[in-house]
All heavy atoms as a GROMACS GRO file, in nm:
protein
  627
    1MET      N    1  10.506  10.587  11.992
    1MET     CA    2  10.476  10.690  11.896
    1MET      C    3  10.446  10.623  11.762
    1MET      O    4  10.517  10.534  11.719
    1MET     CB    5  10.597  10.782  11.880
    1MET     CG    6  10.584  10.878  11.766
    1MET     SD    7  10.738  10.962  11.722
    1MET     CE    8  10.828  10.831  11.645
    2LYS      N    9  10.338  10.668  11.700
    2LYS     CA   10  10.302  10.617  11.568
    2LYS      C   11  10.282  10.736  11.475
    2LYS      O   12  10.217  10.834  11.512
    2LYS     CB   13  10.174  10.535  11.574
    2LYS     CG   14  10.134  10.482  11.438
    2LYS     CD   15  10.007  10.401  11.443
    2LYS     CE   16   9.972  10.356  11.302
    2LYS     NZ   17   9.844  10.290  11.295
    3ILE      N   18  10.340  10.727  11.357
    3ILE     CA   19  10.320  10.830  11.256
    3ILE      C   20  10.273  10.765  11.127
    3ILE      O   21  10.309  10.652  11.095
    3ILE     CB   22  10.449  10.913  11.230
    3ILE    CG1   23  10.566  10.821  11.196
    3ILE    CG2   24  10.482  11.000  11.350
    3ILE    CD1   25  10.692  10.893  11.154
    4ASP      N   26  10.188  10.837  11.056
    4ASP     CA   27  10.136  10.793  10.927
    4ASP      C   28  10.152  10.908  10.828
    4ASP      O   29  10.152  11.024  10.867
    4ASP     CB   30   9.986  10.760  10.936
    4ASP     CG   31   9.957  10.650  11.034
    4ASP    OD1   32  10.001  10.537  11.009
    4ASP    OD2   33   9.888  10.676  11.134
    5TRP      N   34  10.162  10.874  10.702
    5TRP     CA   35  10.171  10.975  10.597
    5TRP      C   36  10.104  10.921  10.472
    5TRP      O   37  10.078  10.801  10.460
    5TRP     CB   38  10.317  11.015  10.570
    5TRP     CG   39  10.405  10.899  10.533
    5TRP    CD1   40  10.431  10.853  10.408
    5TRP    CD2   41  10.474  10.813  10.622
    5TRP    NE1   42  10.513  10.744  10.414
    5TRP    CE2   43  10.543  10.716  10.545
    5TRP    CE3   44  10.488  10.807  10.761
    5TRP    CZ2   45  10.621  10.616  10.601
    5TRP    CZ3   46  10.567  10.706  10.816
    5TRP    CH2   47  10.632  10.613  10.736
    6ASP      N   48  10.075  11.011  10.380
    6ASP     CA   49  10.013  10.971  10.253
    6ASP      C   50  10.110  10.885  10.174
    6ASP      O   51  10.231  10.914  10.168
    6ASP     CB   52   9.974  11.092  10.169
    6ASP     CG   53   9.863  11.174  10.233
    6ASP    OD1   54   9.786  11.116  10.312
    6ASP    OD2   55   9.855  11.294  10.204
    7LYS      N   56  10.057  10.780  10.112
    7LYS     CA   57  10.140  10.695  10.028
    7LYS      C   58  10.189  10.773   9.907
    7LYS      O   59  10.119  10.859   9.855
    7LYS     CB   60  10.062  10.574   9.978
    7LYS     CG   61  10.033  10.473  10.085
    7LYS     CD   62   9.963  10.353  10.026
    7LYS     CE   63   9.937  10.249  10.133
    7LYS     NZ   64   9.873  10.130  10.078
    8SER      N   65  10.309  10.743   9.865
    8SER     CA   66  10.365  10.803   9.745
    8SER      C   67  10.354  10.698   9.635
    8SER      O   68  10.421  10.594   9.641
    8SER     CB   69  10.510  10.844   9.770
    8SER     OG   70  10.561  10.911   9.660
    9LYS      N   71  10.270  10.723   9.538
    9LYS     CA   72  10.240  10.625   9.434
    9LYS      C   73  10.368  10.580   9.363
    9LYS      O   74  10.449  10.661   9.319
    9LYS     CB   75  10.144  10.685   9.332
    9LYS     CG   76  10.096  10.585   9.230
    9LYS     CD   77   9.993  10.645   9.138
    9LYS     CE   78   9.947  10.541   9.039
    9LYS     NZ   79   9.845  10.593   8.949
   10GLY      N   80  10.387  10.450   9.356
   10GLY     CA   81  10.500  10.392   9.285
   10GLY      C   82  10.629  10.383   9.365
   10GLY      O   83  10.730  10.337   9.313
   11SER      N   84  10.626  10.426   9.491
   11SER     CA   85  10.750  10.421   9.570
   11SER      C   86  10.786  10.276   9.604
   11SER      O   87  10.699  10.191   9.619
   11SER     CB   88  10.736  10.503   9.698
   11SER     OG   89  10.640  10.447   9.783
   12SER      N   90  10.915  10.249   9.614
   12SER     CA   91  10.964  10.117   9.649
   12SER      C   92  10.969  10.100   9.800
   12SER      O   93  10.940   9.993   9.853
   12SER     CB   94  11.104  10.095   9.592
   12SER     OG   95  11.101  10.110   9.452
   13TYR      N   96  11.008  10.207   9.871
   13TYR     CA   97  11.013  10.207  10.018
   13TYR      C   98  11.032  10.350  10.066
   13TYR      O   99  11.046  10.443   9.986
   13TYR     CB  100  11.124  10.115  10.070
   13TYR     CG  101  11.263  10.149  10.023
   13TYR    CD1  102  11.345  10.235  10.095
   13TYR    CD2  103  11.316  10.094   9.906
   13TYR    CE1  104  11.474  10.266  10.053
   13TYR    CE2  105  11.444  10.124   9.863
   13TYR     CZ  106  11.522  10.209   9.937
   13TYR     OH  107  11.648  10.240   9.895
   14TYR      N  108  11.032  10.366  10.197
   14TYR     CA  109  11.051  10.497  10.259
   14TYR      C  110  11.173  10.491  10.350
   14TYR      O  111  11.197  10.391  10.418
   14TYR     CB  112  10.929  10.536  10.343
   14TYR     CG  113  10.802  10.545  10.262
   14TYR    CD1  114  10.718  10.435  10.250
   14TYR    CD2  115  10.766  10.662  10.198
   14TYR    CE1  116  10.601  10.441  10.176
   14TYR    CE2  117  10.650  10.670  10.123
   14TYR     CZ  118  10.568  10.559  10.113
   14TYR     OH  119  10.454  10.566  10.038
   15GLU      N  120  11.248  10.600  10.354
   15GLU     CA  121  11.360  10.614  10.447
   15GLU      C  122  11.318  10.709  10.558
   15GLU      O  123  11.263  10.816  10.530
   15GLU     CB  124  11.484  10.670  10.376
   15GLU     CG  125  11.541  10.578  10.272
   15GLU     CD  126  11.661  10.637  10.200
   15GLU    OE1  127  11.673  10.761  10.192
   15GLU    OE2  128  11.741  10.558  10.150
   16ILE      N  129  11.344  10.669  10.682
   16ILE     CA  130  11.306  10.749  10.797
   16ILE      C  131  11.433  10.794  10.868
   16ILE      O  132  11.521  10.714  10.897
   16ILE     CB  133  11.217  10.669  10.893
   16ILE    CG1  134  11.092  10.622  10.817
   16ILE    CG2  135  11.180  10.752  11.014
   16ILE    CD1  136  11.004  10.528  10.894
   17PHE      N  137  11.439  10.924  10.895
   17PHE     CA  138  11.556  10.984  10.960
   17PHE      C  139  11.512  11.052  11.090
   17PHE      O  140  11.402  11.108  11.097
   17PHE     CB  141  11.619  11.091  10.869
   17PHE     CG  142  11.670  11.038  10.740
   17PHE    CD1  143  11.585  11.017  10.633
   17PHE    CD2  144  11.804  11.007  10.724
   17PHE    CE1  145  11.631  10.967  10.512
   17PHE    CE2  146  11.853  10.958  10.604
   17PHE     CZ  147  11.766  10.938  10.497
   18GLU      N  148  11.600  11.049  11.190
   18GLU     CA  149  11.574  11.115  11.317
   18GLU      C  150  11.689  11.211  11.348
   18GLU      O  151  11.805  11.180  11.324
   18GLU     CB  152  11.562  11.011  11.428
   18GLU     CG  153  11.520  11.068  11.561
   18GLU     CD  154  11.496  10.960  11.664
   18GLU    OE1  155  11.448  10.851  11.629
   18GLU    OE2  156  11.527  10.985  11.782
   19LEU      N  157  11.653  11.328  11.402
   19LEU     CA  158  11.753  11.429  11.435
   19LEU      C  159  11.830  11.391  11.560
   19LEU      O  160  11.771  11.357  11.663
   19LEU     CB  161  11.684  11.565  11.457
   19LEU     CG  162  11.776  11.681  11.495
   19LEU    CD1  163  11.873  11.712  11.381
   19LEU    CD2  164  11.694  11.803  11.532
   20ASP      N  165  11.961  11.395  11.552
   20ASP     CA  166  12.048  11.376  11.668
   20ASP      C  167  12.067  11.514  11.730
   20ASP      O  168  12.132  11.600  11.672
   20ASP     CB  169  12.182  11.317  11.623
   20ASP     CG  170  12.276  11.289  11.738
   20ASP    OD1  171  12.266  11.358  11.843
   20ASP    OD2  172  12.360  11.200  11.724
   21GLU      N  173  12.008  11.535  11.846
   21GLU     CA  174  12.013  11.665  11.912
   21GLU      C  175  12.156  11.706  11.948
   21GLU      O  176  12.186  11.824  11.960
   21GLU     CB  177  11.927  11.664  12.039
   21GLU     CG  178  11.779  11.645  12.013
   21GLU     CD  179  11.713  11.766  11.950
   21GLU    OE1  180  11.768  11.877  11.961
   21GLU    OE2  181  11.606  11.748  11.888
   22ASN      N  182  12.246  11.609  11.965
   22ASN     CA  183  12.383  11.641  12.005
   22ASN      C  184  12.464  11.708  11.895
   22ASN      O  185  12.541  11.800  11.921
   22ASN     CB  186  12.456  11.515  12.052
   22ASN     CG  187  12.395  11.458  12.179
   22ASN    OD1  188  12.359  11.532  12.270
   22ASN    ND2  189  12.382  11.328  12.184
   23ASP      N  190  12.447  11.661  11.771
   23ASP     CA  191  12.529  11.720  11.664
   23ASP      C  192  12.447  11.784  11.552
   23ASP      O  193  12.503  11.836  11.455
   23ASP     CB  194  12.627  11.617  11.607
   23ASP     CG  195  12.559  11.500  11.536
   23ASP    OD1  196  12.437  11.504  11.512
   23ASP    OD2  197  12.631  11.404  11.504
   24GLY      N  198  12.314  11.780  11.563
   24GLY     CA  199  12.229  11.849  11.466
   24GLY      C  200  12.216  11.781  11.331
   24GLY      O  201  12.167  11.841  11.236
   25THR      N  202  12.257  11.654  11.321
   25THR     CA  203  12.246  11.582  11.194
   25THR      C  204  12.131  11.483  11.200
   25THR      O  205  12.093  11.436  11.307
   25THR     CB  206  12.375  11.506  11.161
   25THR    OG1  207  12.401  11.409  11.263
   25THR    CG2  208  12.494  11.601  11.149
   26TYR      N  209  12.077  11.452  11.084
   26TYR     CA  210  11.973  11.350  11.074
   26TYR      C  211  12.039  11.216  11.039
   26TYR      O  212  12.121  11.210  10.948
   26TYR     CB  213  11.872  11.386  10.965
   26TYR     CG  214  11.770  11.488  11.011
   26TYR    CD1  215  11.794  11.623  10.997
   26TYR    CD2  216  11.651  11.446  11.069
   26TYR    CE1  217  11.700  11.716  11.038
   26TYR    CE2  218  11.556  11.539  11.110
   26TYR     CZ  219  11.581  11.673  11.095
   26TYR     OH  220  11.490  11.765  11.136
   27ASN      N  221  12.001  11.112  11.112
   27ASN     CA  222  12.053  10.978  11.089
   27ASN      C  223  11.940  10.886  11.046
   27ASN      O  224  11.830  10.891  11.103
   27ASN     CB  225  12.118  10.923  11.217
   27ASN     CG  226  12.231  11.010  11.264
   27ASN    OD1  227  12.322  11.040  11.188
   27ASN    ND2  228  12.226  11.053  11.389
   28GLU      N  229  11.966  10.804  10.946
   28GLU     CA  230  11.865  10.708  10.901
   28GLU      C  231  11.843  10.605  11.010
   28GLU      O  232  11.938  10.544  11.060
   28GLU     CB  233  11.909  10.640  10.772
   28GLU     CG  234  11.803  10.548  10.717
   28GLU     CD  235  11.842  10.482  10.586
   28GLU    OE1  236  11.923  10.539  10.510
   28GLU    OE2  237  11.790  10.374  10.560
   29ILE      N  238  11.715  10.585  11.048
   29ILE     CA  239  11.684  10.489  11.152
   29ILE      C  240  11.606  10.369  11.100
   29ILE      O  241  11.600  10.267  11.167
   29ILE     CB  242  11.608  10.554  11.270
   29ILE    CG1  243  11.478  10.619  11.223
   29ILE    CG2  244  11.697  10.654  11.342
   29ILE    CD1  245  11.386  10.663  11.335
   30ASP      N  246  11.548  10.381  10.981
   30ASP     CA  247  11.472  10.267  10.929
   30ASP      C  248  11.442  10.286  10.781
   30ASP      O  249  11.443  10.399  10.730
   30ASP     CB  250  11.341  10.252  11.005
   30ASP     CG  251  11.292  10.108  11.013
   30ASP    OD1  252  11.343  10.023  10.937
   30ASP    OD2  253  11.204  10.080  11.096
   31ARG      N  254  11.414  10.173  10.715
   31ARG     CA  255  11.362  10.169  10.578
   31ARG      C  256  11.243  10.076  10.581
   31ARG      O  257  11.255   9.961  10.624
   31ARG     CB  258  11.465  10.114  10.480
   31ARG     CG  259  11.580  10.206  10.456
   31ARG     CD  260  11.676  10.149  10.356
   31ARG     NE  261  11.787  10.243  10.338
   31ARG     CZ  262  11.881  10.228  10.248
   31ARG    NH1  263  11.879  10.125  10.166
   31ARG    NH2  264  11.977  10.317  10.239
   32ILE      N  265  11.129  10.126  10.537
   32ILE     CA  266  11.008  10.045  10.544
   32ILE      C  267  10.928  10.058  10.414
   32ILE      O  268  10.944  10.155  10.341
   32ILE     CB  269  10.920  10.085  10.664
   32ILE    CG1  270  10.880  10.232  10.657
   32ILE    CG2  271  10.991  10.056  10.795
   32ILE    CD1  272  10.784  10.275  10.765
   33LYS      N  273  10.842   9.960  10.390
   33LYS     CA  274  10.761   9.960  10.269
   33LYS      C  275  10.620  10.012  10.292
   33LYS      O  276  10.548  10.036  10.197
   33LYS     CB  277  10.756   9.819  10.209
   33LYS     CG  278  10.890   9.776  10.155
   33LYS     CD  279  10.880   9.645  10.081
   33LYS     CE  280  11.017   9.613  10.023
   33LYS     NZ  281  11.012   9.509   9.924
   34THR      N  282  10.582  10.030  10.419
   34THR     CA  283  10.448  10.081  10.449
   34THR      C  284  10.453  10.231  10.476
   34THR      O  285  10.561  10.288  10.493
   34THR     CB  286  10.391  10.010  10.574
   34THR    OG1  287  10.474  10.042  10.686
   34THR    CG2  288  10.386   9.860  10.553
   35ASN      N  289  10.338  10.295  10.482
   35ASN     CA  290  10.332  10.439  10.509
   35ASN      C  291  10.294  10.467  10.655
   35ASN      O  292  10.225  10.562  10.686
   35ASN     CB  293  10.236  10.508  10.413
   35ASN     CG  294  10.094  10.461  10.430
   35ASN    OD1  295  10.069  10.342  10.443
   35ASN    ND2  296  10.001  10.553  10.430
   36SER      N  297  10.345  10.383  10.744
   36SER     CA  298  10.320  10.398  10.886
   36SER      C  299  10.443  10.350  10.962
   36SER      O  300  10.503  10.249  10.924
   36SER     CB  301  10.198  10.316  10.926
   36SER     OG  302  10.173  10.327  11.063
   37TYR      N  303  10.481  10.421  11.068
   37TYR     CA  304  10.599  10.386  11.145
   37TYR      C  305  10.566  10.392  11.294
   37TYR      O  306  10.501  10.488  11.340
   37TYR     CB  307  10.713  10.482  11.113
   37TYR     CG  308  10.838  10.459  11.195
   37TYR    CD1  309  10.922  10.351  11.167
   37TYR    CD2  310  10.872  10.542  11.301
   37TYR    CE1  311  11.036  10.329  11.242
   37TYR    CE2  312  10.986  10.520  11.375
   37TYR     CZ  313  11.067  10.413  11.346
   37TYR     OH  314  11.180  10.391  11.420
   38ILE      N  315  10.611  10.293  11.369
   38ILE     CA  316  10.588  10.288  11.514
   38ILE      C  317  10.722  10.276  11.584
   38ILE      O  318  10.804  10.191  11.548
   38ILE     CB  319  10.498  10.169  11.553
   38ILE    CG1  320  10.360  10.183  11.489
   38ILE    CG2  321  10.486  10.159  11.705
   38ILE    CD1  322  10.271  10.063  11.508
   39ASN      N  323  10.744  10.361  11.685
   39ASN     CA  324  10.862  10.353  11.770
   39ASN      C  325  10.814  10.338  11.913
   39ASN      O  326  10.755  10.430  11.969
   39ASN     CB  327  10.950  10.477  11.756
   39ASN     CG  328  11.079  10.466  11.834
   39ASN    OD1  329  11.090  10.391  11.929
   39ASN    ND2  330  11.178  10.542  11.793
   40THR      N  331  10.838  10.221  11.972
   40THR     CA  332  10.793  10.193  12.110
   40THR      C  333  10.904  10.214  12.212
   40THR      O  334  10.884  10.189  12.329
   40THR     CB  335  10.740  10.049  12.120
   40THR    OG1  336  10.844   9.960  12.083
   40THR    CG2  337  10.619  10.028  12.032
   41GLU      N  338  11.020  10.259  12.168
   41GLU     CA  339  11.135  10.271  12.258
   41GLU      C  340  11.155  10.413  12.313
   41GLU      O  341  11.255  10.439  12.379
   41GLU     CB  342  11.261  10.225  12.185
   41GLU     CG  343  11.254  10.080  12.144
   41GLU     CD  344  11.375  10.034  12.066
   41GLU    OE1  345  11.479  10.103  12.069
   41GLU    OE2  346  11.367   9.929  12.003
   42LEU      N  347  11.062  10.504  12.288
   42LEU     CA  348  11.077  10.641  12.336
   42LEU      C  349  11.019  10.655  12.477
   42LEU      O  350  10.918  10.593  12.510
   42LEU     CB  351  11.005  10.738  12.243
   42LEU     CG  352  11.060  10.748  12.102
   42LEU    CD1  353  10.968  10.834  12.016
   42LEU    CD2  354  11.200  10.807  12.104
   43ASP      N  355  11.082  10.738  12.558
   43ASP     CA  356  11.029  10.771  12.690
   43ASP      C  357  10.910  10.863  12.674
   43ASP      O  358  10.900  10.938  12.576
   43ASP     CB  359  11.136  10.840  12.774
   43ASP     CG  360  11.255  10.750  12.805
   43ASP    OD1  361  11.236  10.627  12.814
   43ASP    OD2  362  11.367  10.802  12.820
   44SER      N  363  10.819  10.862  12.772
   44SER     CA  364  10.705  10.953  12.766
   44SER      C  365  10.755  11.096  12.778
   44SER      O  366  10.852  11.125  12.848
   44SER     CB  367  10.604  10.921  12.876
   44SER     OG  368  10.662  10.939  13.003
   45GLY      N  369  10.690  11.185  12.705
   45GLY     CA  370  10.730  11.326  12.704
   45GLY      C  371  10.849  11.358  12.616
   45GLY      O  372  10.900  11.469  12.618
   46SER      N  373  10.894  11.261  12.536
   46SER     CA  374  11.008  11.283  12.446
   46SER      C  375  10.966  11.365  12.325
   46SER      O  376  10.859  11.343  12.269
   46SER     CB  377  11.065  11.150  12.396
   46SER     OG  378  11.115  11.073  12.502
   47LYS      N  379  11.051  11.459  12.284
   47LYS     CA  380  11.028  11.533  12.160
   47LYS      C  381  11.126  11.480  12.056
   47LYS      O  382  11.245  11.469  12.083
   47LYS     CB  383  11.049  11.683  12.180
   47LYS     CG  384  11.020  11.762  12.054
   47LYS     CD  385  11.033  11.909  12.074
   47LYS     CE  386  11.002  11.980  11.942
   47LYS     NZ  387  11.020  12.123  11.952
   48VAL      N  388  11.073  11.447  11.939
   48VAL     CA  389  11.154  11.388  11.833
   48VAL      C  390  11.132  11.465  11.704
   48VAL      O  391  11.018  11.492  11.666
   48VAL     CB  392  11.116  11.239  11.812
   48VAL    CG1  393  11.202  11.177  11.705
   48VAL    CG2  394  11.127  11.161  11.941
   49SER      N  395  11.240  11.502  11.637
   49SER     CA  396  11.232  11.564  11.504
   49SER      C  397  11.272  11.459  11.402
   49SER      O  398  11.376  11.393  11.417
   49SER     CB  399  11.326  11.684  11.496
   49SER     OG  400  11.285  11.784  11.585
   50MET      N  401  11.188  11.444  11.300
   50MET     CA  402  11.210  11.339  11.200
   50MET      C  403  11.187  11.394  11.061
   50MET      O  404  11.127  11.500  11.044
   50MET     CB  405  11.116  11.222  11.226
   50MET     CG  406  11.127  11.164  11.366
   50MET     SD  407  11.010  11.030  11.391
   50MET     CE  408  11.102  10.897  11.317
   51LYS      N  409  11.233  11.318  10.963
   51LYS     CA  410  11.199  11.346  10.825
   51LYS      C  411  11.192  11.213  10.750
   51LYS      O  412  11.259  11.116  10.786
   51LYS     CB  413  11.295  11.444  10.760
   51LYS     CG  414  11.438  11.403  10.751
   51LYS     CD  415  11.520  11.518  10.692
   51LYS     CE  416  11.666  11.478  10.676
   51LYS     NZ  417  11.744  11.587  10.616
   52ILE      N  418  11.108  11.212  10.648
   52ILE     CA  419  11.081  11.090  10.571
   52ILE      C  420  11.089  11.126  10.424
   52ILE      O  421  11.050  11.236  10.383
   52ILE     CB  422  10.941  11.036  10.603
   52ILE    CG1  423  10.933  10.996  10.750
   52ILE    CG2  424  10.907  10.916  10.515
   52ILE    CD1  425  10.793  10.962  10.795
   53ARG      N  426  11.138  11.032  10.344
   53ARG     CA  427  11.132  11.051  10.199
   53ARG      C  428  11.102  10.917  10.133
   53ARG      O  429  11.137  10.811  10.183
   53ARG     CB  430  11.261  11.110  10.144
   53ARG     CG  431  11.381  11.018  10.147
   53ARG     CD  432  11.501  11.086  10.088
   53ARG     NE  433  11.621  11.003  10.101
   53ARG     CZ  434  11.740  11.042  10.065
   53ARG    NH1  435  11.758  11.162  10.012
   53ARG    NH2  436  11.844  10.963  10.079
   54ALA      N  437  11.036  10.925  10.020
   54ALA     CA  438  11.006  10.807   9.940
   54ALA      C  439  11.125  10.779   9.848
   54ALA      O  440  11.190  10.872   9.799
   54ALA     CB  441  10.880  10.828   9.858
   55VAL      N  442  11.149  10.651   9.826
   55VAL     CA  443  11.255  10.609   9.734
   55VAL      C  444  11.190  10.527   9.623
   55VAL      O  445  11.109  10.438   9.649
   55VAL     CB  446  11.362  10.525   9.808
   55VAL    CG1  447  11.471  10.481   9.711
   55VAL    CG2  448  11.421  10.602   9.925
   56TYR      N  449  11.227  10.559   9.502
   56TYR     CA  450  11.177  10.489   9.383
   56TYR      C  451  11.296  10.418   9.320
   56TYR      O  452  11.391  10.484   9.276
   56TYR     CB  453  11.116  10.588   9.284
   56TYR     CG  454  11.011  10.675   9.346
   56TYR    CD1  455  11.046  10.793   9.410
   56TYR    CD2  456  10.877  10.639   9.341
   56TYR    CE1  457  10.949  10.874   9.469
   56TYR    CE2  458  10.780  10.720   9.398
   56TYR     CZ  459  10.816  10.836   9.462
   56TYR     OH  460  10.721  10.916   9.520
   57ASP      N  461  11.291  10.287   9.317
   57ASP     CA  462  11.400  10.207   9.260
   57ASP      C  463  11.354  10.159   9.123
   57ASP      O  464  11.264  10.076   9.112
   57ASP     CB  465  11.433  10.091   9.351
   57ASP     CG  466  11.559  10.017   9.311
   57ASP    OD1  467  11.606  10.036   9.198
   57ASP    OD2  468  11.611   9.941   9.395
   58ARG      N  469  11.415  10.214   9.019
   58ARG     CA  470  11.378  10.179   8.882
   58ARG      C  471  11.499  10.119   8.811
   58ARG      O  472  11.596  10.191   8.781
   58ARG     CB  473  11.330  10.302   8.805
   58ARG     CG  474  11.211  10.371   8.867
   58ARG     CD  475  11.085  10.283   8.861
   58ARG     NE  476  10.970  10.349   8.916
   58ARG     CZ  477  10.923  10.330   9.039
   58ARG    NH1  478  10.982  10.245   9.120
   58ARG    NH2  479  10.817  10.394   9.081
   59ASN      N  480  11.495   9.989   8.790
   59ASN     CA  481  11.602   9.918   8.720
   59ASN      C  482  11.739   9.944   8.784
   59ASN      O  483  11.838   9.968   8.714
   59ASN     CB  484  11.604   9.955   8.572
   59ASN     CG  485  11.474   9.917   8.504
   59ASN    OD1  486  11.421   9.810   8.527
   59ASN    ND2  487  11.423  10.007   8.421
   60GLY      N  488  11.743   9.943   8.916
   60GLY     CA  489  11.869   9.961   8.987
   60GLY      C  490  11.910  10.105   9.010
   60GLY      O  491  12.007  10.132   9.079
   61LYS      N  492  11.836  10.200   8.954
   61LYS     CA  493  11.866  10.342   8.976
   61LYS      C  494  11.764  10.397   9.075
   61LYS      O  495  11.645  10.373   9.062
   61LYS     CB  496  11.860  10.420   8.845
   61LYS     CG  497  11.902  10.563   8.862
   61LYS     CD  498  11.930  10.631   8.732
   61LYS     CE  499  11.970  10.774   8.765
   61LYS     NZ  500  12.036  10.840   8.658
   62LYS      N  501  11.813  10.472   9.174
   62LYS     CA  502  11.725  10.524   9.278
   62LYS      C  503  11.691  10.671   9.254
   62LYS      O  504  11.776  10.751   9.216
   62LYS     CB  505  11.790  10.507   9.415
   62LYS     CG  506  11.799  10.362   9.456
   62LYS     CD  507  11.856  10.348   9.594
   62LYS     CE  508  11.854  10.207   9.645
   62LYS     NZ  509  11.904  10.104   9.564
   63TYR      N  510  11.564  10.702   9.278
   63TYR     CA  511  11.513  10.838   9.271
   63TYR      C  512  11.448  10.868   9.406
   63TYR      O  513  11.390  10.779   9.468
   63TYR     CB  514  11.409  10.852   9.159
   63TYR     CG  515  11.464  10.816   9.024
   63TYR    CD1  516  11.458  10.685   8.977
   63TYR    CD2  517  11.522  10.913   8.943
   63TYR    CE1  518  11.510  10.651   8.853
   63TYR    CE2  519  11.574  10.880   8.818
   63TYR     CZ  520  11.567  10.748   8.775
   63TYR     OH  521  11.619  10.715   8.652
   64TYR      N  522  11.458  10.994   9.450
   64TYR     CA  523  11.411  11.030   9.583
   64TYR      C  524  11.310  11.145   9.577
   64TYR      O  525  11.326  11.238   9.500
   64TYR     CB  526  11.530  11.075   9.670
   64TYR     CG  527  11.636  10.969   9.683
   64TYR    CD1  528  11.744  10.966   9.594
   64TYR    CD2  529  11.630  10.872   9.781
   64TYR    CE1  530  11.843  10.868   9.604
   64TYR    CE2  531  11.728  10.774   9.792
   64TYR     CZ  532  11.833  10.773   9.704
   64TYR     OH  533  11.931  10.676   9.714
   65SER      N  534  11.210  11.137   9.665
   65SER     CA  535  11.116  11.247   9.679
   65SER      C  536  11.178  11.354   9.768
   65SER      O  537  11.285  11.333   9.828
   65SER     CB  538  10.986  11.198   9.744
   65SER     OG  539  11.008  11.168   9.881
   66ASN      N  540  11.112  11.467   9.780
   66ASN     CA  541  11.152  11.567   9.878
   66ASN      C  542  11.125  11.511  10.018
   66ASN      O  543  11.039  11.423  10.036
   66ASN     CB  544  11.073  11.696   9.859
   66ASN     CG  545  11.110  11.766   9.731
   66ASN    OD1  546  11.223  11.760   9.686
   66ASN    ND2  547  11.012  11.833   9.671
   67TYR      N  548  11.196  11.564  10.116
   67TYR     CA  549  11.172  11.522  10.254
   67TYR      C  550  11.043  11.582  10.308
   67TYR      O  551  11.008  11.695  10.276
   67TYR     CB  552  11.286  11.569  10.345
   67TYR     CG  553  11.415  11.494  10.327
   67TYR    CD1  554  11.521  11.552  10.258
   67TYR    CD2  555  11.431  11.368  10.380
   67TYR    CE1  556  11.641  11.484  10.243
   67TYR    CE2  557  11.551  11.299  10.365
   67TYR     CZ  558  11.655  11.357  10.297
   67TYR     OH  559  11.773  11.291  10.282
   68LYS      N  560  10.976  11.507  10.392
   68LYS     CA  561  10.863  11.556  10.472
   68LYS      C  562  10.916  11.561  10.614
   68LYS      O  563  10.955  11.459  10.670
   68LYS     CB  564  10.744  11.461  10.460
   68LYS     CG  565  10.637  11.481  10.559
   68LYS     CD  566  10.522  11.554  10.498
   68LYS     CE  567  10.414  11.564  10.605
   68LYS     NZ  568  10.310  11.649  10.568
   69SER      N  569  10.925  11.681  10.671
   69SER     CA  570  10.982  11.699  10.806
   69SER      C  571  10.872  11.729  10.906
   69SER      O  572  10.773  11.794  10.874
   69SER     CB  573  11.081  11.815  10.807
   69SER     OG  574  11.187  11.789  10.719
   70PHE      N  575  10.892  11.682  11.029
   70PHE     CA  576  10.795  11.710  11.136
   70PHE      C  577  10.858  11.681  11.272
   70PHE      O  578  10.961  11.615  11.281
   70PHE     CB  579  10.668  11.627  11.116
   70PHE     CG  580  10.694  11.480  11.107
   70PHE    CD1  581  10.690  11.401  11.219
   70PHE    CD2  582  10.724  11.422  10.985
   70PHE    CE1  583  10.716  11.265  11.211
   70PHE    CE2  584  10.751  11.287  10.976
   70PHE     CZ  585  10.745  11.208  11.089
   71SER      N  586  10.794  11.733  11.374
   71SER     CA  587  10.834  11.705  11.513
   71SER      C  588  10.714  11.650  11.588
   71SER      O  589  10.601  11.694  11.564
   71SER     CB  590  10.883  11.832  11.582
   71SER     OG  591  11.002  11.877  11.523
   72VAL      N  592  10.739  11.556  11.675
   72VAL     CA  593  10.632  11.497  11.757
   72VAL      C  594  10.679  11.491  11.901
   72VAL      O  595  10.799  11.483  11.928
   72VAL     CB  596  10.592  11.356  11.707
   72VAL    CG1  597  10.529  11.361  11.572
   72VAL    CG2  598  10.710  11.263  11.708
   73THR      N  599  10.583  11.494  11.992
   73THR     CA  600  10.612  11.476  12.134
   73THR      C  601  10.526  11.362  12.182
   73THR      O  602  10.404  11.361  12.159
   73THR     CB  603  10.580  11.605  12.213
   73THR    OG1  604  10.656  11.712  12.158
   73THR    CG2  605  10.615  11.589  12.359
   74THR      N  606  10.589  11.267  12.249
   74THR     CA  607  10.514  11.152  12.300
   74THR      C  608  10.432  11.194  12.422
   74THR      O  609  10.463  11.292  12.489
   74THR     CB  610  10.608  11.036  12.339
   74THR    OG1  611  10.700  11.080  12.439
   74THR    CG2  612  10.684  10.985  12.218
   75LYS      N  613  10.326  11.120  12.448
   75LYS     CA  614  10.239  11.151  12.562
   75LYS      C  615  10.314  11.135  12.693
   75LYS      O  616  10.398  11.047  12.708
   75LYS     CB  617  10.118  11.058  12.563
   75LYS     CG  618  10.023  11.082  12.448
   75LYS     CD  619   9.905  10.990  12.459
   75LYS     CE  620   9.811  11.011  12.341
   75LYS     NZ  621   9.696  10.920  12.348
   76SER      N  622  10.282  11.223  12.786
   76SER     CA  623  10.344  11.215  12.920
   76SER      C  624  10.269  11.121  13.010
   76SER      O  625  10.156  11.094  12.995
   76SER     CB  626  10.348  11.353  12.985
   76SER     OG  627  10.427  11.439  12.907
   0.00000   0.00000   0.00000
């Protein structure tokens, strides 16, 4: 599965969260500096709910964008 999103100007990195279907909470699965994420460990036909936010680190203080939420299903 590959996802892309618009770059957030001035962001330091992005935090990626995935929904745990068992307890309904989102868990951080990665922090990346690019606006593209690839997960090769999913089974075909898997449905995944995720959310992403940009993080802006300014002189040691962090600022966060709103979350961008979406669901994807891998090819069968």
